[in-house]
N, C-alpha and C positions, 0 to 999 in steps of 0.2 A: 666474682670472676668476670661477669658481664660488665660491671662498672669499670673494671680495670682495662678491659679490651676497648671500651668506648673511650676511655681516657687516652690510651695510646693512639687511637684513631684520630681523636681531636688534636693531639699533639702533632701528628703527621700532617694534618691539614694546615695547621698553623705554620709548620716548617716549610710546607710546600708553597703556600699562597700568601703568606704575610710578608710584605716588602721589608718590614723592620726586622725580620728574623733571618734573612739570608744575605750572604755576600757572594760575589762572583767567584767561582773556582778558578784555578790557574790553567785548567785543561779544557779542550774542546771535546767533551765526552761523547757527543753524538756524531762527531766527524762531519759537521755541516759547514765547517770553515769559520764559525763564529762561536764566541763564548757568551752565552746568554742565559735566560731563565730556564730554558730546557736543560742545560747542563747542570744548573743548580738542582733541579728536580731529580735528575739522574743520580747526582751525588748523594742525595737524601735516600733515594730508593736503594742504592748500593749499601748505604750505611745501615738501613733497616732490613736488608736481605729480602726486599720485595721484588717479585718478578717484573720484568719490563713489559710494557704494552706490546702485544703481538704485532702491532703496526710498525714498531721500531725494531723488534727482535723476533722475526718470523720463525727461527729455529730454536728459540728459547734457550740459548746458550749464554745469556747475560751480556752478550756483545751486540751492540746495535748493528743492524745489517750494513749500514754505511761504513762501518769500521772493519767489516770482515775483509781478510786479505783476498785479493783478486788473483786467480791463477793466471800465469802468463799465457798469452794466446799462442797456440802452436798451429802453424799453417803447413800442411804437408805439400811438398813440391811435386813436380811431375814424376810419375812412376812410383809414388808412395801413397800410403793411405794410413788412417788411424788403425791401431790394433783393436782387438775386440773390446778392450777396456776403455778405448778412446783416450788413452793417456799418451801414447807415443806413436811416431810415424814408423812404418815398416814398408818394405818393398811390396807393391800391390800385385795381386795375383794376375790381374789383367796384363800388367807389364811383362810378367814372366811368361804368360801364355802366348802373348803376341810375339815375343822374341823367340820362344821355343818353336812355334809354327814357322816363323821366318828362317829358322835354321841358325840362329845366332849361337855363338859359343858361350857367351856370357851376357849378363845384363849389367851395364855400367851404372853405378849409383854414386860415383864419387862426387859429382857436382851437387846432387841432391843432399848428400851426406854433409857436405861442407857449407851448404847454404844456411844463411842466418835463420831463414824461416823454418828450417828443419832442426832447430836446436835440441829437439827431443828425439831425433832419429835413433832408433834402437840398435840397428845392426853394427854400425861403426866400421864397416868394411868398404873396400873400394868397389867391389863387384860381386855378383852372384854367378858362380860357374855352373852352367847347365849342359856342358859339352857331353859328358858321359851319358846322361839320360837321353839327350837328343839323338846321339849316334845310335844308341841301343834300339830305340823305337824306330828310327829311320831305316836301319838295316833290316829289322824284323819285318817291316812293312814293305819291303821291296825297293826302297829308295837307295840312292848313292850319296854317301856322306863324305864331304871333303872340305877342309878348312872351315869347319864349323857350319857348313851349309848342307841341308838335306835337299837333294835334287830328285824330282819325280821323273818317271820315264817320259821320254819324248812323246809328243802328241802324234797319234797314228791316224792318218786320214782314212775315211771309210765312206761307204755308200749305204750299208745296212748293218744290223746288229751282228750278223754272222761274221762280218769282217773284223769285229772287235773281240773275238774270242781269244783271250790271252792265255788260256789253259789254266787259269786260276779260278777254281769254283767259289772263291771268296769274293769275286767281283761280279757285277751284273751285266757286263759286256754290252753296254748301251751305246749306240752310235749317234753322235751329234754332227750333222752335215757341216756345220760351221767350225766347231771346236774339235772335231775328231772324236775318237773313242773316249768315252767318259770312264768306263771301267770303275764305277763307284763301288765302294766297299758295301757288302750286304750287311743287314742288321746283326748277323751272327758274328761278324768281325768287329767286335767292340773295342779292341785295343789298338786299332790302326788310325793314323791320321787321315783326313779326307784325301782321296786320290790314290791311296796306297792299299795293298793287300798282300798277304804272304804268310810266312810261317807263323807269325804271331797270332794269326787268326786260326781258331780251332776248326779248320775246314774238314778234318778227317774224323772227327768224333761222331757219336750217334746221338740223335735226339729221342729215339724210341726203339723198342725191341719187342718182339713177339715170339714166344716159344710154342711150337706146334707139337705134333706127336713125336717125331724123331728129327725134326729140323727146327731152325730158328731163322727169322728174318728181322732186319732192322733198317731204319731210315737214318741215313747219315745227315749231317748238318747242311750238306749241299743239295739235299733232296733226293739223292740216289738211294736205291734199295739194294742191300746185300744180304744174301742168304747162305747158310752153311748147314752141314749135316746131310741127312738122307735126301736124295733128289729123285725118289720114285715118282713117276708121272710128271717130272719136271717142276715139282712144287718148290724147289729151291733155285729155279732159273728165272729170276724176275725180268721183266722187260725194261728197256731203257726208258728214261723220262724222270720227271721230278715229282716226288710224292710228299703228301702231308703226313700219312700214317700207313701202317701195314698190319695185317692180322693173319697169322698162320693157323690153319685148321689141321685136320687129320691127314688128308691127302691133297689139299689145295691151299692156296694162299691168295689173299686179295688186299688191295690197297687203294686209298683215295689219292688221286693225283692232285697237283696244285690247281688245276682248273676245275676241280670238283667232280670229275668223272671217276668211275671205279674201273680198275683193271684187275683181272684174276688170272692165275696160271696154275697148272697142275691137273689133277683128276677132274674130268668133266662128264662122266657117263650119265650123271643124273642132273646136270645143268648147274652144279654149284659154282662152276667157274665161268658162267655166262651171265654177267651182270646186266641189268637193264640200263637203258639210257637215262640221263638226268643228272642233276647235281646233288652230291651227297656231302654231309658233314663228317660222317664216320662210317666204318664198315667193320663187321666182325665175322670171321670164318669159323663155323662150327664143325660138327662131325662131317656131314656131307651136304650141308646147306649153308647159306650165307644170308645175313641180314644187315641192313644199313639204315641210318637215319638220313633222310633227304633234307634238302635245304629248307623246306617248309615245316620240318619237324615231324613229318609222318615217317612210319617205318615200312620198308619194303623188303621182303624175303624171297629167295629163289633157291632151287635145288631140291634135295630129298625132302619128302613131306609125309613119311609113313606115320608119324605120331602127331601131326599137326604143328610141327616145329616151324613150318614156313607159313602158317596161317596167322599173319600179323594182325593185331587188333587195330581198331581205329584210335585216333587220339594223337596228341602231340608229345614227342619224347625228347629227352636230353641226350640219351645214350642207349645203346642196345648191345647185347652180348649173346653170341650163339654157343650153346653147349653141345653135348654129344647128340641128344635127341630132344632137347628143349631149348627155349630161348627166353631171356628176360630183358627188360628195359626199364630205365628210370623215366617216368613221365615228368612233364614240366612242373607239376605240383610237388614233386619229390617222392611220390608213391612208386612202388615197384609193381609191374605187371609181368606175368610169365605165361607162356603157352607151350604146348607140346607134352611130351612124356611126363607123367607125374606119379609113377608107382612108388617112388621113395619120398614123395613130397617136395621134390626139387622145383616144382612149378607152383608151390603154395607159399608165397612170400609172407612174412609177418607184416603187421601194420607199422606205420611210422614213415618218416621221411628219410630219404637216402641221397647221398652225393653221387654214388656210383654202384654198379652191380657187375658181377662176373659169374657166368654160367660155366660149370665144369662138367665132369662125368658123374651124373646122378646126384649132384648137389650144386648149391649156389651160395655165394657169399656177397655181401655188400657192405659198403662203408656208410654208416648212418650220419646224420647231420651233426651229431655230438662227437664224431670221430671214432666211435666204437665200431667193431665189426660184428655183424650177425650172419650166421650161416644156417641153411636149412636143407633137408634132404638126407641122403645116405651118409651115415657117420662112421663108415668103416675106417678103422685105425685112427679115429678121432679127427678126420679131415673136416668135419663140420663143427669142431669145437675150437674156435679161435681163442687166443689168449686175451687177457684184459689189456687195456692201453688205448691210446689214440693213434689213428692211422690216417695217412694221406690217400692210400689206394690199396686195393686188394686184387688178387688174381687166383681163381680156382682152376686147378689142373685136373689130372686124372685120379690120382690117389693122395694128393696133398694140396695145400694152398699156401700162399705167401702174401705178405703185405709190407708196404713201406710205412714205417712209423713216422710220427711228426718230427722226430729228431734225425730222420734220414736213414736210420738203421733198418734192416730187413728182419722180419720174424716169419718163420714157417711152421706149419703144423700138419699132422697126418702121418702117412706111412713114410718110414725112413729106411731106405735101402743102403744106407751107409752114410751118405752126407746130403740126402735129398732135402732134409729139413734142417740142415746146418749151414746157413748162408755165411759167406765171408764177412768180416768186419768192414766198416767203411760207410760212407754216406752215399745213398742212392737217390736218383731222380724217379725211377720207376722199376717195376719188377713184373715178370711174366712167368707163370707156372705152366709147364708142358706136361707130357705124360710122365716121364721119369727124369726130367731135368728142369732146371730153372735158370733163367737169365735175367739180368738187370742192367740198367744204364747207371753208371756211377756218376758222382757229382762232376768229375772231370771229363765226362763224355765217353769214357771207355766202357766196354761191356765185360761183365764178369758172369760166368756160367758155372753151375755146379750140378752134381747128379751123375747120371750114367749116359753113355752114348756119345757119338761123335759130335752131336750138337752141343755137348757140354765139355768136351775135351779141350783142355787149355790150348793145345797146339792147333785146334781147328777154329777157335774163336778169333775173328779178325781183330787186328790192332790198327791204330792210327798210322 
C-alpha cells in the first residue's frame, strides 16, 4: 500500500513539473488573465481531486478566490441605510425621526428609491406616511397640529419662574430671560416631545403609597401628597409642597420633601410630628414616634419613647422602619438592627443580609438578599409566617403582612377579616399594609386598596 501511494505521488510530480508531460489547457483556471503553467497545475489537481493551496482558495470551495463572483456594490443614498443584514437599503431611522420632530406629514423617498445607487432599495414605495403618529403625539403633548406641522405654544416672556407656571405639573416652569418660559417636560413625562407636556404624561398617577391605622397617604408623580380616610388630629391633611416620600403612622403622618427636609402633620402630644432640622433620605412614622435616615446615613428618632423605640443606635443605615413600639433598620452592610419593645421577639432579627425591613405591630418582616421574606416576633394568625417565593418588597401591618413578588403580583398572609389577605390581581410597584386595610400602587400608577374602612373603600380611593 505504501509503495502504491508513493507511486501515485511520483506520478503527480511528473505531471505537475515535467515540461514534456503537459500541454496548455484552453481555459484561464486561476482567473489571472493568462493561460500558463499555473493553469496546467490546477487542471491536474482538479483531475486528482486534490485540494487547492489555501493561498489560492481561502474558503476551500475548490474555486480560486480570484474567480469568486463579486457582489454588486450597493450605495445607500440620502435618508437610507443598510438593513441589519447589510444586504439592502431601507429608510433610515434618523431620517424618520428628523422629519417627525419637524412635523412633516411624510418622508419622501422617491428620488432615493429610483436612484441607480439604490438598486437594492427594499421598500419600493414613494414615501413613508407618518401623519397619524405625528398628530397623535403632537395633540397629546399639548401642541397644535395643522397641515402636517406640530406647532408648540408661543413663547411667553417672563422675569422669574413664577411667571412661567402654565398649570401643567408635567413641566418644570423655568424662566429664561432671553427665550422666555421653557416649561420643559419633567422626567416623569417620558412620552412627550421636547417642549411639550399634557395628557400623554401620567401627571396624575402615584409614585408611592403608605397605609396607616385608618387612613392612607400617597405621593403623586407631580410631588404632591394626597391623603384619604380618617382625618383625626389632621393626619390626613397634608401641607402643600413637593415630596419624595410619605409615611402614615397611627395618629400622624410624615414625609420627606424634595429639598430633603421632613414635614409632619397630625397628633403631636408627644412630639412625633415635630421633626428635627436637617436633610433626610427617608422617614418612617410608627406608633407615636418617628425615625428617619439622614443624608449622612445616621438614624434620628423623635416622639414617644416608653420602650426605647426612639433610642436609635449609632452606625450607618440604608433604611429604617418604625413599628408600634419598636424600630428596625437595615445597616449599610445589609444586617438588621432593632430597638425598643421586644416581648414577642420583634426586636430580635435573624442573622443574614437584607434588602429592606418593615416593623409592624409586635412583629417584623424583611426581604433578604436572595429575595425570600423572613418574619420574626408575634405570629398571631400566621402574620409572621410568610409564603415561599421571591419578593421585591414587604410591608408589616397590624394583624397581617403583604409583599410584592418579583413578577409584580401581591401576596398577603396573617389575619383575614374577609379580604384583608386577598389582594386583587394585577402588577404592582409597591404595597403598604395598614391596620385592617392594604393599599398598593399598580404598574399604571393607579392605587388599589382592599380590606375594611374608608381608607380602603373604592369610592374613597383617589383616581387620576
